[in-house]
C-alpha positions as CSV (number, residue, x, y, z in Angstrom):
1,M,56.5,-62.3,19.3
2,L,57.9,-65.8,19.0
3,K,61.5,-65.8,17.9
4,N,63.7,-68.5,16.3
5,P,67.1,-68.5,18.1
6,C,68.8,-69.9,15.1
7,K,68.0,-66.9,12.9
8,D,70.2,-63.8,12.4
9,E,69.1,-61.1,14.9
10,Q,69.0,-58.3,12.3
11,K,66.9,-60.5,10.0
12,L,64.5,-61.3,12.9
13,R,64.2,-57.7,13.8
14,C,63.5,-56.6,10.2
15,C,60.9,-59.4,9.9
16,E,59.2,-58.4,13.2
17,E,59.0,-54.7,12.2
18,T,57.0,-55.6,9.1
19,L,54.3,-56.9,11.5
20,Q,54.6,-54.6,14.6
21,S,56.4,-51.4,14.0
22,E,55.5,-49.7,17.3
23,I,57.4,-51.0,20.3
24,K,54.5,-50.0,22.6
25,G,52.0,-52.1,20.6
26,H,50.1,-54.9,22.4
27,F,50.5,-57.6,19.7
28,S,53.9,-58.9,20.9
29,N,52.5,-59.4,24.5
30,F,49.4,-61.0,23.1
31,C,51.5,-63.4,21.1
32,A,53.5,-64.4,24.2
33,M,50.4,-64.8,26.2
34,V,48.9,-67.2,23.6
35,A,52.1,-69.2,23.4
36,D,52.3,-69.5,27.2
37,A,48.7,-70.8,27.4
38,N,49.3,-73.4,24.7
39,P,52.5,-75.4,25.5
40,G,53.5,-77.7,22.7
41,M,51.4,-75.8,20.1
42,M,54.3,-75.3,17.7
43,E,54.6,-79.0,17.1
44,E,51.0,-79.1,16.0
45,F,51.2,-75.8,14.1
46,Q,54.1,-77.1,11.9
47,K,51.8,-79.9,10.6
48,M,49.5,-77.3,8.9
49,D,50.0,-77.2,5.2
50,T,47.9,-74.2,4.1
51,D,47.4,-70.7,5.3
52,E,43.7,-71.5,5.8
53,E,44.6,-74.4,8.1
54,R,47.0,-72.2,10.0
55,I,44.3,-69.5,10.5
56,M,41.8,-72.2,11.7
57,F,44.4,-73.6,14.1
58,C,45.1,-70.2,15.7
59,T,41.5,-69.4,16.2
60,M,41.1,-72.5,18.4
61,L,44.0,-71.7,20.7
62,K,43.5,-70.8,24.3
63,K,43.6,-67.1,25.1
64,V,43.0,-66.0,21.5
65,N,39.5,-65.0,22.5
66,N,41.2,-62.6,25.0
67,F,41.6,-60.2,22.0
68,I,38.3,-58.5,22.4
69,V,37.4,-56.3,19.5
70,K,35.6,-53.0,20.5
71,P,35.5,-49.7,18.7
72,V,38.6,-47.6,19.5
73,F,38.8,-44.4,17.5
74,K,38.9,-40.6,17.7
75,K,35.3,-39.6,18.3
76,K,33.4,-36.4,17.5
77,D,33.1,-33.8,20.2
78,A,30.4,-31.1,19.8
79,E,31.7,-29.0,22.7
80,L,35.3,-29.0,21.4
81,S,34.1,-28.2,17.9
82,K,32.2,-25.2,19.2
83,T,35.1,-24.0,21.3
84,K,37.5,-24.2,18.3
85,R,35.1,-22.4,16.1
86,N,34.9,-19.6,18.6
87,E,38.7,-19.5,18.8
88,G,38.7,-19.3,15.0
89,N,36.3,-16.4,15.0
90,A,38.5,-14.5,17.4
91,A,41.6,-15.2,15.3
92,Y,39.7,-14.2,12.1
93,S,38.6,-10.9,13.6
94,K,42.3,-10.1,14.1
95,K,43.0,-11.1,10.5
96,R,45.1,-14.1,11.6
97,Y,43.8,-16.1,8.8
98,K,46.1,-19.1,8.9
99,Q,45.5,-19.5,12.6
100,A,41.8,-19.2,12.1
101,M,41.8,-21.7,9.2
102,M,43.5,-24.3,11.4
103,L,41.0,-23.8,14.2
104,Y,38.1,-24.0,11.9
105,T,39.5,-27.2,10.5
106,V,39.8,-28.8,14.0
107,S,36.2,-27.6,14.6
108,A,35.0,-29.3,11.3
109,V,36.8,-32.6,12.0
110,K,35.4,-32.7,15.6
111,A,31.8,-31.6,14.6
112,P,29.1,-34.3,14.9
113,N,27.4,-35.2,11.6
114,T,23.8,-34.8,12.8
115,A,20.7,-32.9,11.5
116,V,20.4,-31.0,14.8
117,D,24.1,-29.7,14.9
118,D,25.2,-27.1,12.5
119,S,28.8,-26.8,13.7
120,L,30.2,-28.5,10.6
121,A,28.4,-26.1,8.2
122,Y,29.5,-23.0,10.2
123,A,33.1,-24.2,10.5
124,I,33.4,-24.9,6.7
125,A,31.7,-21.7,5.8
126,N,34.0,-19.6,8.0
127,R,37.0,-21.4,6.7
128,S,36.1,-20.5,3.2
129,A,36.5,-16.8,4.2
130,C,40.0,-17.5,5.5
131,L,41.0,-19.3,2.3
132,Y,39.7,-16.4,0.3
133,Y,41.9,-13.9,2.1
134,M,44.8,-16.3,1.9
135,G,44.5,-16.3,-1.9
136,D,43.5,-19.9,-2.2
137,M,40.4,-19.4,-4.4
138,K,40.2,-23.1,-5.5
139,H,39.7,-24.4,-2.0
140,A,37.6,-21.4,-0.9
141,I,35.1,-22.3,-3.7
142,Q,35.3,-25.9,-2.6
143,D,34.4,-25.0,1.0
144,V,31.6,-22.7,-0.2
145,E,30.0,-25.6,-2.1
146,F,30.6,-28.0,0.8
147,A,29.0,-25.6,3.3
148,L,25.9,-25.1,1.0
149,S,25.4,-28.9,0.9
150,L,25.6,-29.2,4.7
151,G,22.4,-27.2,5.6
152,Y,24.0,-23.8,6.2
153,P,21.1,-21.5,7.4
154,D,19.0,-20.3,4.5
155,Q,19.1,-16.6,5.5
156,L,22.9,-16.7,5.3
157,K,23.5,-18.6,2.1
158,Y,23.6,-15.5,0.1
159,K,26.9,-14.7,1.8
160,L,28.4,-17.9,0.5
161,W,27.2,-17.3,-3.0
162,E,28.7,-13.8,-2.8
163,R,32.0,-15.2,-1.6
164,K,32.0,-17.7,-4.5
165,A,31.4,-14.8,-6.9
166,K,34.3,-12.9,-5.4
167,C,36.6,-15.9,-5.7
168,L,35.7,-16.1,-9.4
169,V,36.3,-12.4,-9.9
170,Q,39.8,-12.9,-8.4
171,L,40.3,-15.7,-10.9
172,K,39.1,-13.5,-13.7
173,Q,36.3,-15.9,-14.4
174,F,33.6,-13.2,-14.8
175,D,30.9,-15.3,-16.5
176,K,30.9,-17.8,-13.7
177,A,31.1,-15.0,-11.2
178,R,27.9,-13.5,-12.7
179,V,26.1,-16.9,-12.3
180,A,27.2,-17.2,-8.6
181,L,26.1,-13.6,-7.9
182,N,22.7,-14.2,-9.4
183,S,22.3,-17.2,-7.0
184,A,23.3,-14.8,-4.2
185,K,20.6,-12.3,-5.3
186,K,17.9,-15.1,-5.5
187,T,18.8,-16.5,-2.1
188,L,18.7,-13.0,-0.5
189,E,15.4,-12.3,-2.1
190,A,13.9,-15.6,-1.0
191,N,15.0,-15.0,2.7
192,K,14.7,-11.2,3.0
193,L,11.9,-11.5,5.6
194,K,14.4,-13.3,7.9
195,L,16.8,-10.3,7.9
196,D,16.4,-7.0,9.6
197,E,16.1,-3.9,7.4
198,K,19.7,-2.7,8.0
199,K,21.4,-6.1,7.1
200,L,19.1,-6.4,4.0
201,S,20.1,-2.9,2.8
202,Q,23.8,-3.6,3.4
203,A,23.6,-7.0,1.6
204,T,21.7,-5.5,-1.4
205,K,24.3,-2.7,-1.7
206,A,27.2,-5.1,-1.5
207,L,25.8,-7.4,-4.2
208,K,25.1,-4.4,-6.5
209,E,28.7,-3.2,-6.1
210,L,30.0,-6.6,-6.9
211,M,27.8,-6.8,-10.0
212,A,29.4,-3.6,-11.2
213,V,32.8,-5.1,-10.8
214,I,31.8,-8.2,-12.8
215,V,30.2,-6.1,-15.6
216,D,33.4,-4.0,-15.9
217,E,35.6,-7.1,-15.4
218,G,37.5,-5.1,-12.9
219,S,38.9,-5.6,-9.4
220,I,37.3,-5.6,-6.0
221,K,38.1,-2.3,-4.3
222,G,39.9,-2.4,-1.0
223,E,41.1,-6.0,-1.3
224,I,44.7,-6.7,-2.0
225,I,45.0,-10.5,-2.3
226,M,47.8,-12.6,-3.8
227,V,46.0,-15.3,-5.7
228,E,47.6,-18.7,-5.4
229,E,48.5,-20.1,-8.8
230,D,50.1,-23.5,-8.0
231,K,49.9,-26.0,-10.9
232,D,49.2,-29.7,-10.5
233,P,52.0,-32.0,-11.7
234,V,51.5,-33.5,-15.2
235,Q,51.2,-37.2,-15.6
236,P,53.6,-38.4,-18.3
237,K,52.7,-40.9,-21.0
238,L,54.5,-44.2,-21.4
239,T,57.4,-43.9,-23.8
240,G,56.6,-46.2,-26.8
241,G,53.0,-46.8,-25.6
242,H,51.8,-49.5,-23.2
243,N,52.8,-53.2,-23.1
244,K,50.0,-55.3,-24.5
245,K,50.3,-57.9,-21.8
246,I,51.0,-55.6,-18.9
247,R,49.3,-52.3,-19.6
248,N,50.9,-50.0,-17.0
249,I,54.4,-50.8,-18.3
250,S,56.0,-49.3,-21.4
251,N,56.1,-51.3,-24.6
252,L,59.9,-50.8,-24.4
253,L,59.9,-53.4,-21.6
254,K,58.9,-57.0,-21.0
255,V,58.7,-59.2,-17.9
256,V,60.6,-62.5,-17.9
257,H,61.2,-65.3,-15.4
258,D,64.5,-67.0,-14.5
259,P,64.7,-69.7,-11.8
260,G,67.8,-67.9,-10.3
261,V,66.3,-64.4,-9.9
262,G,62.6,-64.9,-10.4
263,R,60.5,-62.5,-12.4
264,H,62.3,-59.4,-13.6
265,V,62.1,-56.6,-16.2
266,V,64.3,-56.4,-19.3
267,A,64.4,-54.0,-22.2
268,N,62.3,-55.2,-25.1
269,K,63.6,-52.3,-27.2
270,A,66.4,-49.8,-26.6
271,V,65.7,-47.7,-23.5
272,T,67.2,-44.2,-23.2
273,S,67.7,-42.0,-20.1
274,G,64.5,-40.1,-19.4
275,D,62.1,-42.6,-20.8
276,T,58.8,-43.1,-18.9
277,L,58.7,-46.8,-18.1
278,V,55.7,-47.2,-15.7
279,V,52.6,-45.3,-14.8
280,E,50.7,-47.2,-12.1
281,D,48.0,-46.7,-9.5
282,P,48.3,-48.9,-6.4
283,L,45.9,-51.7,-5.7
284,S,45.7,-50.1,-2.3
285,A,47.7,-47.8,-0.1
286,V,47.8,-46.4,3.5
287,L,49.2,-43.3,5.1
288,Y,51.7,-43.5,7.9
289,P,50.0,-42.6,11.2
290,D,51.9,-39.3,11.5
291,K,50.4,-38.2,8.1
292,L,46.7,-39.0,8.9
293,G,46.0,-35.4,10.0
294,S,48.0,-33.6,7.3
295,H,47.2,-35.6,4.1
296,C,44.1,-36.9,2.3
297,D,43.6,-40.6,3.4
298,N,42.4,-41.4,-0.1
299,C,44.7,-39.6,-2.6
300,F,47.6,-38.6,-0.3
301,I,47.6,-35.0,-1.3
302,K,48.5,-32.5,1.4
303,L,45.4,-31.1,3.0
304,R,44.4,-27.5,2.7
305,S,40.7,-27.6,3.3
306,A,40.1,-30.9,5.1
307,V,36.8,-32.7,4.6
308,P,36.1,-34.8,7.6
309,C,34.8,-38.4,7.9
310,P,31.1,-38.1,9.0
311,N,31.6,-40.6,11.8
312,C,35.2,-40.3,13.2
313,A,37.8,-37.6,13.8
314,G,40.7,-39.8,12.8
315,V,41.1,-39.1,9.1
316,A,40.3,-36.4,6.7
317,Y,40.1,-35.9,2.9
318,C,41.0,-33.3,0.4
319,S,37.5,-33.2,-1.1
320,V,34.0,-34.7,-0.9
321,V,34.9,-36.8,-3.9
322,C,37.8,-38.4,-2.1
323,R,35.7,-38.9,1.0
324,D,33.1,-40.8,-1.0
325,Q,35.7,-42.8,-2.9
326,A,37.2,-43.9,0.4
327,Q,33.9,-45.0,1.9
328,P,34.0,-48.6,0.6
329,Y,37.0,-49.4,2.8
330,H,36.9,-46.7,5.5
331,R,33.5,-48.0,6.8
332,Y,35.4,-51.1,7.9
333,E,38.3,-49.1,9.4
334,C,36.4,-46.1,10.9
335,Q,35.8,-47.3,14.4
336,F,38.7,-49.6,14.7
337,S,41.7,-47.6,13.3
338,D,43.1,-46.8,16.7
339,L,42.6,-50.4,17.8
340,M,44.9,-51.5,15.0
341,L,47.4,-48.8,15.9
342,G,47.2,-49.9,19.5
343,L,48.2,-53.4,18.5
344,G,51.3,-51.8,17.0
345,S,50.3,-52.9,13.6
346,S,52.8,-51.9,10.9
347,A,51.8,-49.9,7.9
348,L,52.1,-53.2,5.9
349,V,49.6,-54.9,8.2
350,R,47.1,-52.0,7.9
351,L,47.6,-52.3,4.1
352,A,46.9,-56.0,4.2
353,Y,43.6,-55.2,6.0
354,R,42.7,-52.4,3.5
355,I,43.2,-54.6,0.5
356,V,40.4,-56.8,1.8
357,A,38.3,-53.9,3.2
358,S,38.3,-52.2,-0.3
359,K,36.7,-55.2,-1.9
360,S,33.6,-57.1,-1.1
361,L,33.5,-60.8,0.1
362,K,31.7,-61.5,-3.2
363,F,34.7,-60.1,-5.1
364,F,37.1,-62.6,-3.5
365,N,34.6,-65.5,-3.8
366,N,34.2,-64.7,-7.5
367,I,37.8,-65.7,-8.2
368,K,38.4,-68.1,-5.3
369,T,39.2,-71.0,-7.7
370,Q,41.9,-68.9,-9.4
371,L,43.7,-68.1,-6.2
372,N,46.5,-70.6,-6.5
373,V,49.9,-69.0,-6.0
374,D,51.8,-68.7,-9.2
375,E,55.1,-66.8,-8.7
376,T,56.4,-67.4,-12.2
377,S,53.7,-65.9,-14.5
378,V,55.1,-63.0,-16.6
379,E,51.8,-61.5,-17.7
380,Q,48.7,-60.3,-16.0
381,S,46.3,-63.2,-15.5
382,G,42.9,-63.1,-17.2
383,A,40.2,-63.2,-14.5
384,L,37.2,-65.4,-14.8
385,P,34.8,-64.2,-12.2
386,T,31.9,-66.5,-11.4
387,S,29.3,-63.7,-11.3
388,N,29.0,-60.0,-12.1
389,I,29.4,-57.1,-9.6
390,Q,28.3,-53.7,-10.7
391,G,31.3,-51.4,-11.2
392,V,33.9,-54.2,-11.0
393,T,35.8,-54.8,-14.2
394,K,38.0,-57.8,-15.2
395,D,41.0,-55.5,-15.0
396,M,40.3,-55.0,-11.3
397,Y,40.3,-58.8,-10.8
398,G,43.4,-59.1,-12.8
399,T,45.2,-56.4,-10.7
400,Y,44.3,-58.3,-7.6
401,L,45.5,-61.7,-9.0
402,A,48.8,-60.0,-10.0
403,T,49.2,-58.9,-6.4
404,F,48.2,-62.3,-5.0
405,N,50.8,-64.0,-7.1
406,L,53.7,-61.8,-6.0
407,V,56.6,-63.4,-4.1
408,G,55.9,-64.1,-0.5
409,M,58.9,-66.3,0.4
410,D,56.6,-68.8,2.1
411,D,59.0,-71.7,1.7
412,Q,61.8,-69.8,3.5
413,R,59.8,-68.8,6.5
414,W,60.5,-70.4,9.9
415,P,57.7,-71.8,12.0
416,E,57.7,-68.9,14.6
417,D,57.4,-66.3,11.8
418,K,54.5,-68.2,10.2
419,F,52.8,-68.4,13.6
420,N,53.2,-64.6,14.3
421,R,51.8,-63.8,10.9
422,S,48.9,-66.2,11.3
423,L,48.0,-64.7,14.7
424,M,48.1,-61.2,13.3
425,A,45.8,-62.3,10.5
426,V,43.4,-63.7,13.1
427,C,43.4,-60.3,14.9
428,L,42.6,-58.5,11.6
429,L,39.9,-61.1,10.8
430,K,38.3,-60.5,14.2
431,I,38.3,-56.7,13.5
432,L,36.7,-57.3,10.1
433,K,34.0,-59.4,11.7
434,A,33.3,-56.7,14.3
435,A,33.1,-54.1,11.5
436,R,30.4,-56.3,9.8
437,Y,32.4,-57.0,6.7
438,F,30.7,-60.4,6.4
439,P,27.1,-60.5,5.4
440,D,26.3,-63.5,7.6
441,K,26.6,-63.0,11.3
442,S,28.6,-65.5,13.3
443,D,29.7,-65.8,16.9
444,E,32.6,-63.6,17.8
445,D,35.0,-66.5,18.5
446,S,33.7,-69.0,15.9
447,F,34.6,-68.7,12.2
448,T,32.7,-69.7,9.1
449,Q,34.4,-71.0,5.9
450,D,34.1,-67.6,4.3
451,E,35.8,-66.0,7.3
452,L,38.7,-68.5,7.3
453,F,39.1,-68.0,3.6
454,I,39.4,-64.2,4.1
455,G,41.8,-64.9,7.0
456,S,44.1,-66.8,4.7
457,L,44.1,-63.9,2.2
458,L,45.0,-61.5,5.0
459,M,48.0,-63.7,5.8
460,R,49.0,-63.9,2.1
461,H,48.8,-60.2,1.9
462,I,51.0,-59.7,5.0
463,N,53.6,-62.1,3.5
464,I,53.8,-60.5,0.0
465,L,53.8,-57.0,1.3
466,Q,57.0,-57.6,3.3
467,F,58.9,-57.8,0.0
468,N,56.8,-55.9,-2.6
469,A,55.3,-52.8,-1.0
470,H,56.6,-49.4,-2.1
471,E,56.9,-46.3,0.0
472,I,55.1,-43.2,-1.3
473,Y,56.6,-39.8,-0.9
474,E,56.3,-36.1,-1.8
475,L,59.1,-33.6,-2.4
476,I,59.4,-30.7,0.0
477,R,61.1,-27.6,-1.5
478,G,62.2,-24.5,0.4
479,D,62.5,-22.2,-2.6
480,R,60.2,-21.7,-5.6
481,G,63.1,-20.2,-7.7
482,R,65.7,-22.9,-6.9
483,L,65.6,-26.6,-6.6
484,K,67.7,-26.6,-3.4
485,P,67.0,-27.1,-0.6
486,N,64.8,-30.1,-1.0
487,K,64.0,-33.4,0.7
488,N,61.8,-36.4,0.2
489,S,59.0,-36.7,2.8
490,L,57.6,-40.2,3.3
491,L,53.8,-40.3,3.3
492,G,52.8,-44.0,3.4
493,V,53.1,-47.3,1.6
494,G,51.2,-48.9,-1.3
495,I,51.2,-52.1,-3.4
496,Y,52.0,-51.7,-7.1
497,P,51.9,-55.2,-8.6
498,Q,53.4,-54.4,-12.0
499,S,56.1,-52.1,-10.6
500,S,57.0,-55.0,-8.2
501,Y,58.4,-57.0,-11.1
502,F,61.6,-54.8,-11.1
503,N,64.5,-56.4,-9.3
504,H,67.1,-54.5,-7.2
505,S,70.5,-53.2,-8.3
506,C,72.9,-51.3,-6.2
507,H,73.4,-49.2,-9.4
508,P,69.7,-48.9,-10.6
509,T,68.8,-47.9,-14.1
510,S,65.5,-46.4,-13.1
511,A,64.0,-44.0,-10.5
512,R,60.5,-43.6,-9.3
513,Y,58.4,-40.7,-8.0
514,N,54.8,-40.1,-7.0
515,I,51.9,-37.9,-8.1
516,G,49.7,-38.3,-5.1
517,K,49.8,-42.1,-4.7
518,K,50.3,-42.8,-8.4
519,M,53.8,-44.2,-9.2
520,I,55.8,-43.1,-12.2
521,V,59.1,-44.9,-13.1
522,K,61.6,-43.1,-15.3
523,S,64.8,-44.5,-16.8
524,L,68.1,-43.0,-15.4
525,A,70.4,-44.7,-17.9
526,P,70.2,-46.3,-21.3
527,V,69.6,-50.0,-21.4
528,A,70.2,-52.2,-24.5
529,P,67.5,-54.8,-25.6
530,G,67.8,-57.9,-23.5
531,Q,69.5,-56.2,-20.6
532,E,67.8,-55.9,-17.2
533,V,66.0,-52.7,-16.1
534,S,66.4,-52.4,-12.4
535,E,65.3,-50.3,-9.5
536,N,66.8,-49.8,-6.0
537,Y,65.5,-51.2,-2.7
538,G,67.6,-48.9,-0.5
539,P,71.4,-49.3,-0.5
540,V,73.4,-47.9,-3.4
541,F,77.0,-48.7,-4.3
542,Y,78.3,-45.1,-4.1
543,F,77.2,-44.5,-0.5
544,N,77.4,-48.0,1.1
545,N,80.2,-50.6,0.8
546,K,79.4,-54.1,-0.5
547,Q,79.4,-55.7,2.9
548,D,76.9,-53.3,4.4
549,R,74.7,-53.5,1.3
550,Q,74.7,-57.3,1.3
551,K,73.8,-57.4,5.0
552,Q,71.0,-54.9,4.7
553,L,69.5,-56.7,1.6
554,E,69.8,-60.1,3.1
555,S,68.1,-59.0,6.4
556,R,65.3,-57.0,4.8
557,Y,64.6,-58.8,1.5
558,W,66.2,-62.2,2.0
559,F,68.5,-62.3,-1.1
560,S,72.2,-62.0,-1.8
561,C,72.6,-59.2,-4.4
562,E,74.5,-60.3,-7.6
563,C,74.3,-57.0,-9.5
564,K,77.4,-55.8,-11.4
565,A,78.3,-53.3,-8.6
566,C,78.4,-56.2,-6.1
567,R,80.1,-58.7,-8.4
568,D,82.9,-56.3,-9.3
569,D,82.8,-54.7,-5.8
570,W,82.7,-51.1,-7.2
571,P,84.3,-48.5,-4.9
572,L,82.4,-45.6,-3.2
573,L,81.6,-42.4,-5.1
574,K,84.7,-40.3,-4.7
575,E,87.0,-43.3,-5.5
576,N,85.4,-43.7,-9.0
577,T,87.7,-41.4,-10.9
578,E,89.3,-43.9,-13.4
579,V,87.7,-43.7,-16.8
580,R,86.8,-47.1,-18.4
581,W,86.5,-46.6,-22.1
582,K,84.0,-48.6,-24.1
583,D,86.2,-48.4,-27.2
584,K,89.2,-46.1,-27.7
585,D,90.3,-43.2,-25.5
586,D,88.2,-40.1,-26.4
587,S,89.1,-37.5,-23.8
588,A,88.2,-34.6,-26.0
589,S,84.5,-35.8,-26.3
590,L,84.5,-36.3,-22.5
591,D,85.6,-32.7,-22.0
592,D,83.0,-31.4,-24.4
593,L,80.2,-33.4,-22.6
594,K,81.3,-32.0,-19.2
595,T,80.0,-28.7,-20.4
596,L,76.6,-30.2,-21.0
597,Y,76.7,-31.7,-17.4
598,D,77.7,-28.3,-15.9
599,C,74.9,-26.6,-17.8
600,G,72.3,-29.1,-16.4
601,V,73.6,-28.5,-12.8
602,A,73.4,-24.7,-13.3
603,M,69.8,-25.0,-14.6
604,M,68.9,-27.1,-11.5
605,D,70.4,-24.4,-9.3
606,D,68.3,-21.8,-11.1
607,G,65.1,-23.8,-10.8
608,Q,64.9,-24.6,-14.5
609,T,64.2,-28.3,-13.9
610,K,62.7,-29.2,-17.3
611,E,65.8,-27.8,-19.1
612,A,68.1,-29.4,-16.5
613,E,66.4,-32.8,-17.2
614,E,67.0,-32.4,-20.9
615,S,70.7,-31.5,-20.5
616,L,71.3,-34.3,-18.0
617,T,69.5,-37.0,-20.0
618,D,71.4,-35.9,-23.1
619,Y,74.7,-36.0,-21.2
620,I,74.0,-39.5,-19.7
621,N,72.9,-41.0,-23.0
622,Q,76.1,-39.8,-24.7
623,M,78.4,-40.7,-21.8
624,Y,77.2,-44.4,-21.9
625,G,78.3,-44.4,-25.6
626,L,81.9,-43.6,-24.4
627,V,82.5,-45.1,-21.0
628,E,81.5,-47.9,-18.7
629,P,80.3,-47.1,-15.1
630,P,81.3,-46.5,-12.4
631,L,82.5,-43.0,-12.9
632,E,82.0,-40.3,-10.3
633,V,80.7,-37.6,-12.6
634,L,78.3,-40.0,-14.4
635,T,77.0,-41.2,-11.1
636,R,76.4,-37.6,-9.9
637,A,74.6,-36.9,-13.2
638,E,72.2,-39.9,-12.6
639,D,71.6,-38.8,-9.0
640,K,70.8,-35.2,-10.1
641,L,68.4,-36.6,-12.8
642,R,66.7,-38.6,-10.0
643,T,66.2,-35.3,-8.1
644,C,64.7,-33.8,-11.3
645,C,62.3,-36.8,-11.5
646,N,61.2,-36.2,-7.9
647,N,60.4,-32.6,-8.8
648,M,58.0,-33.9,-11.5
649,G,55.8,-35.5,-8.8
650,T,53.9,-34.0,-5.9
651,V,55.9,-31.0,-4.6
652,V,55.0,-29.1,-1.5
653,F,56.7,-25.7,-1.0
654,Q,57.3,-24.5,2.5
655,D,55.5,-21.2,1.7
656,M,52.4,-23.3,0.9
657,M,52.5,-24.7,4.4
658,L,52.9,-21.2,5.9
659,K,51.2,-19.0,3.3
660,T,50.5,-15.4,4.1
661,N,48.9,-12.3,2.5
662,P,49.3,-8.6,3.0
663,A,45.9,-8.4,4.7
664,E,47.2,-10.7,7.5
665,K,48.8,-9.0,10.5
666,S,52.5,-9.8,11.2
667,N,51.9,-10.4,14.9
668,N,50.2,-13.8,14.1
669,L,51.1,-16.2,16.9
670,M,51.3,-19.0,14.4
671,I,54.3,-17.4,12.6
672,K,57.7,-18.1,14.0
């Protein structure tokens, strides 16, 4: 990529990584090739005033047409699908259910989606049996229903209905089990001529025995299965209701603008520790490449029974519903996902592309006249679309406008950076064209006004995402009975326009966590009306000294932090032992509150996270009435509360990733 020798090296590197995160990517070399073929181009480029003009300029440069867009993606493979299914059958026969499930999943993902190939139906049906013996009744039923929809052979469908009935018996849902078993009987009766006499007799007997179990509401003989009972996280409600101007933010808050710090969030009413301040879905989000095979590409939940894309083997979904919800954008990514990765495109670049791919050209043209950058507005703009699109609401337009108007630092960008971003936008635009995003066909290397308009939006997205995107993560726990050990696992990145209004502090008063890709922001500390409510962009005062924090923030986010921790140069964690009283010395109360803190810590250790949260928030709220931060024990309490918040989101237990059942042999090769 083109570099500016006058800029700080760390700032240049951070900026480049938001475009090309993979060193082996081709984009940097492509950039250099175009620059070499067009001497003196930067003088002309700097005369361009708008992103649309910059995009047009780059499309006309020599060698730009050397970026030839062809499908590059992970293809289906019928032979491999069949091989993996056979390997799965061998593992299943030895009761190695986890191993078999993984092999069936590979078979399903690689299976062609054609009427003449039944590999997918068989792989999904066989996987449902693994899930049943692994105790995962929810996903076993999901697989049964999916296999039935895929054209599983009529003479075998009774087996799937029988399996669904058995799952429901394990769940003690006997009325539903009876309905499923009746479907099994009807299917068997309708196809009895396709079965030999012995198989028909065995099937009839098995269904009769299962009906007896259902009638008696008993248990299936000979099957000892540990039924999985994991609960989904609960989405909290906004404390104080929603803000009337910005609906995903609590009414306790308001967004204001100041020329010195831009838009930021302040308390409209008193905020206390533990309040829910934001509940927001992203406008769009993408998984990191290393999570594409382990998590749903639509909702970001860890995959248990992957539903493949019908046309590629590069992504998977947790359900048919998620697969169908992803179709509007994935159809423009499906055959070009590996091409974007080959360029070295960062997650932010792929996100910039997905924002466009998830909406139609008509969507953007409907609000084209409103797309004038306004980085000062403190309420969600009212959209005035020029025409109606079925299923598209004014709120959807408003969310996009809020995203479009986030800060992109355009006036601070140096010419080389603008060129790099313009050329990346052109690459994405060429991919969109090849994916037939635009209704009107045009030559590969000539661009219509609509195409240039979308190119300018791609560049705008790339710019704003550099400073406003949020990472999405899940919490991995090693023990169901204790909160420790645990760690956050990064999944991807999303754009949350309303959450982006929170400014950074090295001592943040809020923490965020994710349920799937939904973001929830909770308060860590009490905030008085009129005071700022902040989040944290990375460095915190108790782990990083002021100089390191300032360097990191200036390089990555282009601002010099003026939070209280920086202004007063707060010391690191273990040096914060001096108590700064708000009023008079009240050491007795401080000692009493220490008991409340110790109780919260003990509850965390015992896995009583809800009770721990209550103790810690009570402790923090009372402490702020007595002392001023920083204070080591108070900082530790806030950090532990942050861990409790993470536990309210998506949690993956290690035993979920390596789940076993008594029926599974211990010599499973997949177990270490």
